C-alpha positions in Angstrom: -22.0 43.2 4.0 -19.5 45.7 5.2 -17.0 47.1 2.9 -14.1 45.4 4.7 -14.5 41.7 4.0 -12.2 40.0 6.5 -13.1 36.5 7.8 -15.0 38.0 10.8 -17.3 40.2 8.5 -18.2 37.3 6.0 -21.7 35.9 6.1 -22.4 32.8 8.0 -22.9 30.7 5.0 -19.5 31.7 3.6 -17.8 31.2 7.1 -19.2 27.7 7.3 -18.0 26.7 3.9 -14.5 28.3 4.8 -14.4 26.6 8.2 -15.3 23.1 6.5 -12.5 23.9 4.1 -9.9 24.5 6.9 -11.1 21.5 8.8 -10.6 19.3 5.8 -7.2 20.6 5.3 -6.4 19.9 8.9 -7.6 16.4 8.5 -5.4 16.0 5.2 -2.5 17.3 7.4 -3.1 14.9 10.1 -3.5 11.8 8.0 -0.4 12.9 6.0 1.4 13.4 9.1 0.4 9.8 10.2 1.4 8.3 7.1 4.9 10.0 7.1 5.5 8.9 10.6 4.5 5.3 9.6 7.4 5.4 7.0 5.2 6.5 4.2 5.9 9.3 1.8 4.4 12.6 0.7 3.8 12.6 -3.0 3.2 16.3 -3.6 6.6 17.8 -4.5 6.0 21.1 -2.9 4.8 19.6 0.3 7.6 17.0 0.3 10.0 19.9 -0.1 8.7 21.6 3.0 8.9 18.2 4.9 12.6 17.9 3.8 13.5 21.4 4.9 11.4 21.9 8.0 9.9 18.5 9.0 6.1 18.1 9.8 6.0 21.6 11.3 6.8 22.9 7.8 4.3 20.7 6.3 1.6 22.1 8.9 2.4 25.7 8.0 2.5 24.9 4.3 -1.1 23.4 4.4 -2.2 26.2 6.8 -1.1 29.1 4.6 -2.2 27.3 1.3 -5.5 26.5 2.8 -6.2 29.7 4.2 -5.1 31.6 1.0 -7.2 29.4 -1.3 -10.1 29.6 0.9 -10.0 33.4 1.4 -9.5 33.8 -2.4 -12.5 31.6 -3.1 -14.7 33.3 -0.5 -17.2 34.6 -3.1 -17.5 31.5 -5.2 -20.8 30.0 -6.0 -22.3 27.3 -3.7 -21.6 24.7 -6.4 -17.8 25.5 -6.7 -17.6 25.3 -2.8 -19.4 22.1 -2.9 -16.9 20.7 -5.5 -13.9 22.2 -3.5 -15.0 20.6 -0.3 -15.7 17.4 -1.8 -12.4 17.2 -3.6 -10.7 17.5 -0.1 -13.1 15.1 1.4 -11.9 12.6 -1.1 -8.2 13.5 -0.5 -8.8 12.8 3.3 -10.7 9.6 2.4 -7.6 8.5 0.2 -5.1 9.3 2.9 -7.1 7.4 5.5 -7.3 4.3 3.1 -3.6 4.5 2.5 -2.8 4.9 6.3 -5.2 1.9 6.9 -3.2 -0.3 4.4 0.1 0.9 5.7 -0.7 0.1 9.2 -2.3 -3.3 8.4 0.6 -4.2 6.3 -1.7 -5.0 3.3 0.5 -5.0 0.0 
């Protein structure tokens, strides 16, 4: 691997894990935005602060920079840790999707 380890010079395996991580964070943003637009609330205090200050655009950039930063810092983690990290975000997206379905169906 080259001395410079920018995203373009990472191995295919690392790029795939990183891409999945970013895609899951984008799905998290999309489901969160749908919940908020359907009169739901963001429960994470920092993300809620970005929404209050900058709206959904602020939330998008918050998620983008946090996800990019965490993904880049974790680029050399073991396969097992990447597996856990990506499954954690998969569960977050599933939770958001469930909450969105409950909110839209009016189930209480």
